[in-house]
C-alpha positions in Angstrom: -62.6 -69.7 148.4 -60.7 -71.0 145.3 -62.4 -71.2 142.0 -62.4 -74.2 139.7 -59.3 -73.2 137.8 -57.3 -72.9 141.0 -58.6 -76.2 142.2 -57.5 -77.8 139.0 -54.1 -76.2 139.2 -53.6 -77.4 142.8 -54.6 -80.9 141.9 -52.1 -81.0 139.0 -49.3 -79.6 141.3 -50.1 -82.3 143.9 -50.2 -85.1 141.3 -46.5 -84.6 140.4 -47.3 -85.0 136.7 -45.8 -82.3 134.5 -47.9 -79.7 132.7 -46.1 -80.7 129.5 -47.3 -84.3 129.7 -50.9 -83.2 130.6 -51.1 -80.7 127.7 -49.7 -83.3 125.3 -52.2 -85.9 126.4 -55.0 -83.3 126.1 -53.9 -82.1 122.7 -53.8 -78.4 123.9 -51.0 -75.8 124.3 -49.5 -74.7 127.6 -51.0 -71.2 127.3 -54.4 -72.7 126.9 -53.9 -74.7 130.1 -52.7 -71.6 132.0 -55.9 -69.8 130.8 -57.9 -72.6 132.2 -56.3 -72.1 135.6 -57.7 -68.6 135.6 -61.3 -69.6 134.8 -63.8 -69.6 137.6 -65.9 -72.3 136.0 -64.6 -75.1 133.8 -66.2 -77.5 131.3 -66.8 -80.8 133.1 -65.5 -82.9 130.1 -62.2 -81.0 130.3 -62.0 -81.6 134.0 -62.8 -85.3 133.5 -60.0 -85.6 131.0 -57.5 -84.0 133.3 -58.7 -86.2 136.2 -58.0 -89.3 134.1 -54.5 -88.2 133.3 -53.5 -87.2 136.8 -55.6 -89.9 138.6 -57.8 -87.5 140.5 -61.5 -87.6 141.1 -62.9 -84.0 140.9 -66.5 -85.0 141.8 -66.0 -83.9 145.4 -64.1 -80.7 144.5 -66.6 -79.0 142.3 -70.0 -78.4 143.9 -71.8 -76.0 141.5 -75.5 -76.8 141.1 -75.1 -77.6 137.4 -72.2 -80.1 138.1 -73.5 -82.0 141.1 -75.5 -84.5 139.0 -72.6 -85.1 136.6 -70.4 -88.1 137.0 -66.7 -87.4 136.7 -65.8 -91.0 135.8 -65.4 -91.8 132.1 -64.1 -94.6 130.0 -60.7 -93.9 128.5 -59.8 -95.2 125.0 -56.6 -94.5 123.2 -55.8 -94.0 119.6 -52.5 -93.6 117.7 -51.7 -90.5 115.7 -48.9 -90.8 113.1 -46.7 -87.9 112.3 -46.0 -88.1 108.6 -42.7 -86.3 108.7 -40.9 -88.8 111.0 -43.4 -91.7 111.1 -43.5 -91.8 114.9 -46.6 -92.8 116.7 -48.0 -90.6 119.4 -50.5 -92.0 121.9 -53.4 -89.6 122.5 -56.2 -90.0 125.0 -59.8 -89.7 123.9 -62.9 -89.6 126.1 -65.7 -91.9 125.1 -68.9 -89.9 125.8 -72.3 -91.4 125.1 -74.8 -89.5 123.0 -77.1 -87.8 125.5 -80.3 -85.9 125.1 -78.9 -82.8 126.6 -78.0 -80.5 123.6 -75.9 -78.2 125.8 -73.6 -81.0 126.7 -73.3 -82.0 123.1 -72.5 -78.4 122.2 -69.8 -78.2 124.8 -68.3 -81.4 123.6 -68.2 -80.1 120.0 -66.7 -76.9 121.2 -63.9 -78.7 123.0 -63.2 -80.8 119.9 -63.2 -77.7 117.7 -60.7 -76.0 120.0 -58.4 -79.0 120.1 -58.6 -79.2 116.3 -57.7 -75.6 116.0 -54.7 -76.0 118.3 -53.5 -79.0 116.5 -53.8 -77.1 113.2 -51.8 -74.2 114.7 -49.1 -76.6 115.9 -48.9 -78.2 112.4 -48.6 -74.8 110.8 -45.7 -74.0 113.2 -44.0 -77.3 112.3 -44.4 -76.8 108.6 -43.7 -73.0 108.3 -41.8 -72.4 111.5 -42.3 -69.3 113.8 -42.5 -65.9 112.2 
């Protein structure tokens, strides 16, 4: 039986949307996405964000006990990020998540934001200083 990373990978392949577009919309790197494909269990917020990008509802695909009560539908908002070097605007997707009473969900959300911030910082360092 395929694990969640494999299910995610298959859904992306079947969507016809490129990995490049997905990782750009998520604000992560390609290697991070390929690591996600190898994971047996994925964070539901990450899965929701991918589902929004590719137009796929994963609620029927993932049936682990901790995920059955979770809704994979979210509201999508967009914001514009400006690159100071060439003043071009890049559209990024953000997931609006209500403040819940479940601290583990809040912690997972903060973890995802922290990872995205670190990856953006690393990309900025590469742009400024170039590869070694």
